[in-house]
C-alpha positions, 0 to 999 in steps of 0.5 A: 483523337485527331481531326481525322476522326470527323471525316465521313467518307466511306470505304470498302468497310465503313468510314475511312477516317485516316489513311497513312502511306509509308514510302520504302526504299531500295533497302526496304524493298530488299527486305520486303521481296527477299531479293534484289533491289527493284527497278528505280521507277518502282517503290514499295508502299504500305498503306494503313487505313483507319475505318469506322464501321457503320451501325448496321455493320456493328448490329449485324442487321438494318440500321433503321430498324435498329434505330427504331427498336434500339434494342439490338446490341452493338458489337465491340468491334468498332474500327478496322485497322486495314493494311495494303502492301504493294509495289507502285510506279513512281510516275503515275501511282497507279496502284495507290490511285486504285486503292484511293478509289476504294477508300475515298470519293476521289472525284474532286467535284463531289469532294469540293470544299467550296460552294459556287460563290468560291466561299468555303462550305461547311462539311455537313452541307456538302455531305463529304469530307476527306479523311486525313492523309498522312505520309512518312518514309522508311528514311528519316528525313529529320537528317536532312532537315537538321543539316540544312538548318545547321548550314543556315548558321554559317557558310563554313558549316554549310559547305562542310555538311554539304560535302559530307552529305554528297560524299556519302552514298546515303545522300543519293538515297536521301535525295531520291526519297525527297523526290518520291515524297514530293512526287506523292504529295503532288500526286495527292494534291491533284487527286484529293485536294484540287479544290482545297489548296488549304488542305493537303497531306500531312508529312511526317519526316520521322517515323520512329518504330519501337516494336514493344511500344507498337505491340503495347498500343496494339494490344490495348486497342484490339477487341478483347476477344480471343479471335481478334487476338489470335488473328494478330499473333498468327499473322507473320506479315505484321513482323515485316519492317515496313508493315510495323513501321507503317502501323507506327505511322498511323498510330503516331498521326492518330495520337495512339502512339503515345501514353497509355493514359492518352484520350485517343487510346482511351476513346478506342480502347478495346474496339479495334480488329486488324485485317489485311486489305486487297487491291483490285488493280492487280492479281493479289497473292498472299505470301503462302500462294507465292511460295506454293507456286514457286514465284520467287527463288527460295531464301536458301538456293542450295535447297533446290540444288539437293532435289535436282533443281538449279537457280534457273528452275527453282522459281518462275522468276528464275526460269523467265529472267534467265534469258533477260540480258539486262539488270533492269530487265530482271527487276522489272520482271520480278515487279510483274510477277508479283503484281500480275494484270487483271485488266484483259485488254493489257493482258492481250496487248503483252501477249501480242508483243510476245507473239510478235517477238517469237520469230527472228525479231527477238534474235535481232533485238537481243543483239541490240540489248546485249550492250546493255548487259552487265552491272558496271558503272555503265549500266542504265539503272546507275547512269541516271542517278549518277547523272543526276548528282551533278544537277545544279539548281538556280532556285533559292533556298529559304535564306534567299541564297542559291543552293549548292549543286548536289555534288561538288567535283573534287576528282574529275575522273568519276564525272568524266567516266559518267559523261563517257557512258552517256556518250556511248549510250547516245552515240553507240548503244541506243542508235544500234538498239533502234537499228535492231528494232527496224524489224518490228516496225513494219509498214504503216498499214500492218495491223499485225504489229503489236501496239506495245512494240510500236510505242517502244519503237517510237519512245527509243526513237525520240530518246535517240534525238533527245540524247543527240546533243549530249554526243557534242558535249562529250566530244567537246569536253572529253579526251576520247583518244585515252578513254576508257584507260584515262578519263581527261578533259580534252587538252585543246579545250584551253591553252593551259591544259594543252601545255600540261598535256604535252608534259604528261606525253613526255612522261609517258614517253620517258617511262616507255624509254625506261621500260625498254632499258630495264628490258634490255639490261635483264636479257643481258643478265639472264644466264639461259639466253634462249629463255628470255623472260619478258619484264612487264610494265604495269599501271598501280595506284589507280593508274597514277604510277608504274611498276615492273613485274617478272612472272617467275618468282625465282628471278628475284635473286637476279633482279637486284643485279640490274643496278644499285637503284633497283627496289623490290617492292614484294614477292608474290605467287604471280611474280616479282614486283620491283622498280628503278629509281628513274621509274619512281621519279617518273611516277612522282612527276606524273602524279603531280602533273595529273593533280594540276591537270585535274585542278584546271579541269575542275571547273570545266567539268563542273560546268559540263556535268551540270549540262550533262545532268540535265539528261538524267531523266531522259536516261531513266526513260531509256532504262524504263524502255530498255527493261520493258523490251528486254522482259518481252524478249525474254518471254518470247525466247523462254516460249520459243525454246521450251523443249515441249512447247508452250502455247498462247492462253486464250484469255477471258473475263466473265463470271458467267457459267462456262467461264473458267479455266481449261488447260490441255496437256499442262506442265509445271513450268520449273519442274519439267525442266530438271535434269533427268525428269521426263514430266507427264502432262495432265489436263485441268478443267475448272468452269463455273458453276462447278468450278471446284476439284477434289484431288485424291491419291497416294502420297508421292503421286503428284497431287501437289505438283498438279494443283501447284502447277495450276497457280503457276500457269495462271500467273504466267498468263496474266503477266502476258506470258505464254504458258507450258500447255498444248491449249489453254483458256484462262478466265482472269483471276483477281486473287490466288490464295493458298493453304499449303504446308504445315508449321507452327509459331512457337514464339507466339503460342500458335500450334500447327493446327491453329496456324492452319485454321488462321490461314483458312479463315483468311482465305474465307474472308478474302475469297471472291468469285474471281479467286483461285484457291489452292488447298494441299490437305487440310484438317490433319492436325486434329482428330480424323473426325474434326478434321474431316468435318472442317474440310468438308464445311469449308468445301461446301462454303466455297462451293455455296457462298463464294462459288470461286475456282478451288483445287483441293488435294485431300486424303479424306476420301469421304470428301469425294462424296459431295455433290456438285464437285468434280473429282479426280485422282493421281494413279499408282500400281502395286507390284512385287517392288512396291508401288509405281507412280504413274503421275497421270490424273485421271477422272473420279476419286481414288479410295486408297492413300497407299500410306503403308506402301509409301512407308515401306518405300522408305525402308521402315522396319519390317516389323512396323510395317506388319504391325501397321497393316495389322492395325489398319485391317482392324480399323477397316473391319471395326464393327463395334455393336454391328454383330449385336445388331446382326443378331438382333436382326434375326429376331426382328427379320431385318432384310438382307440389303438393310443389313448391308446398308447398316454394315456400310454405315458403321464402317469407319474407313473401309477399304476399296475391297470391302466397299466393292464386296458390300456394294455388289451384294447390295446390287445383287439384293436390289435386282432380286427385289 
């Protein structure tokens, strides 16, 4: 094993020995989220940790007692492989910092490696040694290393490799990955290794992933128990590319990703379990919970269309992002939804911002944001990286030679276009947005102003000032008279450019003259003088040439009569394309002049873009500020424009009795907006200590919508949004865990019921006092008795041991008798036309499921329905052995009330009618006695 096994730092489960951090990129984040690329300031991370369990944990009792007696057998589960998957801010690495606080002692004073005299101390004397930290990326950083090494052999090879790299789009992603690695290493060095310069995070340039090899290594390391094996086979999260690659990084760093005969594998064989970790820095949702509350759009958008939804009503993200005007805002909102806040102060500050924007302020700011809409080249998310490509460095490389610029300019059009977008941002768009934000500035003594909005105003005000000098750069270099049709260096910049410019203008004039000549000739030869069609002059070949077009394809026969030097290029549906000899010569001359103009301009543009590239970080900060402002305006717009009204939830952060969730008139935020649907609002109350709620009632009655709307509302509240209620009090939740739906994993040998049990087991292990658990049916894949027993045991465990908030939709009516648990039910009415669902939630249990009536509504054959009713009635009156006991009761003279109780106990699933009869009989007997 590596040196990391000697570490002695305690995490949240035993001693943390090794930490592997895998950095994803935009492409991997797309696989991770199943949606569009994320904001440039956010990166997906996967962290794997290797932790050794203590003797007390392995023996299940006090370690001192075990050491004294020496009789307690040790559990073979010695090590825990724990993984975390989350998004993080690349500027501060906030969530990773919180995770390190869970895993290691990040206080430099307590993890110092030097004594007071500055000499290195032995780790045993200090009592603390940090685990080994390994950093890798989903990209192969060896590519850049190989290219750099080859380039050092000769200037020609280096130049060719530099050009090939810079011309490829992957070079930009690779450059960003390098910066992320450097930023992360700097953070880790500062946070963990500040007092030990000789120790730092180990970088793995290449993280090979062979799925079969990973599975083989993992199978050797896992504890040889069915429980440990099933936990891995049933966990589809482990199939995600980034999570699997992160595991490969840890195995590689620990010497476990190799031969099966290695000492590392031998020493850890059959001693590891794999579990999912939970962060405390934000609200955690497993993938099941995210799907249950419709957090992100489904993989197949067409499914929502079939059931009446649209792209804006099939997910929380679709609903809240619809008013977003910028691409960056939509991406940032996705990050917020995937990682809601748990800090009460931060949530309230976001709520204050939304509250202030509810009036006219949001409309004013949205006017300023409109110029940032679209996904073209001027998009802020693209402008920053586009400028960064031209950054030049004066640093020296390893051979002492100066580094080349990131991008060598061969064609001046693209860089000048980038400079033009920078000019528009600095001179028009950002100042306009600042003017529109004056409405939120208020007076200096105005206490009602949101601190977040005031901070955004000051940020944008400072960014306008920082970008002001770029305006002069663009005006000095760029020919603004011809932009955006053409991007040229200003002809007055040098005398040579001025000469070329005059010749180019002469070509333009000659082209216009030729166009007038052709139009006059065409007017003369038309048979119908009263229907004079217009010849059109159009630019082609990336605006480097011209051609004529007649919209009517029937005119192709007359075009050749314009002269012997006319050439028809093609005939399409939209017209006849042709040119004259003079026009072709002018196009050729223009291309030559443009090439010469470009050659003279190249050096000027190279220097100008070197200066412009220094504004790339400023533009990225503009993108962050604009995206945040866009999200706040979108949340305010959604709340203000809701047809049924939203309210600001009162947020609390407490474990005391009385704290919890109380919603009045709650609605599902997505479902209520579907066409032709009149949503019925309902109340929800979950407060400690009785924060468990059983929801019973018929199929199709609205149980699932009721419990899922709760999760959606909590998620919205904890990103700072208003919620679809008339009034709401919400205690901050630290996790939302869900068990909904049913499906097997045939390729892994996992049945539907086993998948359900694995999910339930994971919930019970991860749940805390501040969890919100949503269970939509449980125990349906086995016998009624087993299913009821498991459902009841799980419910009572959550009530007595975890004591968290639980909503449980069930058809096990026997569960409604559990003490200290609230009951409510959805309603339905029987009629001649079948069932009428009222979608109203009322207190108390419902003792009927109306399953046969629902089957009738599905147009089951009449014979099947009649037979089902007959079988159900037989089960309701199933009294095996009861008649014998009744006969014997005559001999034993058992009292009538005891006989009623006996019959009641023997009935497996009595109908509500039977229960009422028996209970009334029992009540009458008690009253007589």
